[in-house]
N, C-alpha and C positions, 0 to 999 in steps of 0.2 A: 504494500500500500504506500509506503514511503517513496518507493521508486516512481510512482505516478506523479508525485509532487516534486520530485527532485528538479526537473527542468524549471519549474516555477520558482523554487527556492533559489536556484542559481541565478535566474533572471532578476529576482528581487534583490539579491545580494549585490549583483553587478550594478543595478540601477542605484542602490543605496550608496555604493562606493563612488559612482559617477556624480551623484548629487553632492556628497561630501567633498569630493575633489573640486567640483565647480564652485562651491561656496568658499573653500580655502583659496583657490586661485583668484576668485573675484575680490575677496578681502585683501589679498596681497596686491592686486592691481589697483584697488582703490587707495590703499596706503601710499603706493608709489605715485599715484596721480596727485594726492594731497601734498606729498613732498615736493612735487614739481610746482604746485601752486605756492607753497611756502617760499621756494627759491625765487619765484617771480615776484612775490610780495617783498622779499628782502631786496631785490633789485630796485623796486620802487622806493623803498626806504632809503637806500643808498643814494638814489638820484635826488630825493628831497633833501637829504643831509648835505650833499655836495652843492646843491643850489643855495642852501642856507649859508654854508661856509663862503661861497663866492660873494653873496650879498654882504655878509659881515665883513669880508676882506675889503670890499670896495668902501664900505662905510668907515672902517678903521683907517684905511689909507687917507680918506678925505679928512678924518678927524685930526690926523697928524700933518695934513697938508696946509698950504697957505690959503689966504682968502682968495687969491687969484685962481687957485686950483678948484676951490669950491664953486666959484662963479663960473669957471669953465665947465664944470660938471653940470651946472644948471642950464647951460645952453642946449638947444635942441640937437646940435650936431655932435654932442658928447658921446663917445663910444661907450663909456662906462654906464651912462644913463640908459643908452639904448640896450646894453647888455642886461641891465636890471629889468627893463621892460620886457625883454625876451624871456627872462627867467620867470617873470610873472605870468606871461602867456603859457609857457611850458608847464608851470604848476597848475594852471587852470585845466590844461589838457590832462595832466596826471590825475587831477581830481575827477574829471569826467571818465577817464579810463578805469579808475578804481571803482567808480560807481557802477560801471557797466559790466564788470567782471562777474562771471557766473562761478561762484565759489561755494564750497561746502560750508554749512552753517557754522562750523567751528572756526572758520577764518573770517567771518563777517566783521567781527569786532576789530580785528587787525586791519582789515581793508578800510573800514570806516575811520579808524584813527589815523591811518596814513592819508586818507582823503581829506580829513580835517586839517592835518598838518600842511598838506599841499595848498589847501584853500587859504589857510591863515598866512602862509608865505606869499601866495599870489596876491592877496589883498594888501599886504604891507609893501611888497615890491611894486605892485601895480600903482599904488599912490605916487610913488617916486617916478616910475617909468612913464606914466601917462600924464603927469602934471606938466603945466606950461608956466614959464616965467618964474615969478617969486614963489609960486605954489610948490615948486620943486624943493626949494629950501625948507619950506614949512613941512612938507611931507617927509623930507630927510630928517628933520629934527624930531618928528613924531614917530619914527620907526621904533617898533617894539617887537623883539624876536623871542621874548619869553614864552608866549603861548605856543609858538612853533616848536621851540626846544622841549617844552613840557609834553607836547603831543608826540614828539619823536622818542622821548624817554619812555612814554607809555607804550608806544609801538615796540620799542626794544624789549620791554617786559613781556609783551604778548608774543613776540618772536621767540624769546627764550622759552616761554611756556609751551608753545606749539612745537618747538624744536625738540624739547624733552619728550613731549607726548608722542611724537613720531620718530623718536630715536635718531635725531639729526645732530647730536651733540658730539660726535666723534671728530675725526681729523678734518671733516668738511667745514668745521667752524673756524673762522678766521677773524680775529679782532672784534668779536661780538656779533658779527654777521656771517652769513654763509659765504664762503669763497666762491665768487662768480667769475 
């Protein structure tokens, strides 16, 4: 009697093994995909950080410069002011790209934080880059990078958290961010 059921038992066992194998492979593929998303978000974080450092560098150079250099910066033909305007535009694009990314729910907070950091930097740099005449100097004196820095620090904490969760803390980590 058992021999009658043997083919069905074998088929059921093979089907069960295939289901288990499919679930395991799907889970591994999903983790790999999430890791790719994390690397992508780290690259956004690094781009925002580099833009912030560039704007801070220009402001620091102006702070140490002469009055003539500051007035030259206020002119429309100034390369430094145009660069700050381009950084503002790039940060607006970063914000838009981050908002449009299809991410797993675990990465939404990180993407939102990075988007907020890009938006804060775009707003600050945009005031200087888009201003005309004396408004450039007013915008320059009103620059405040604290909110952007705070958001980047929050993003760094999120990156550290998801990196640990997805076991990305080995030799791929370089200087607080993933080596890209």
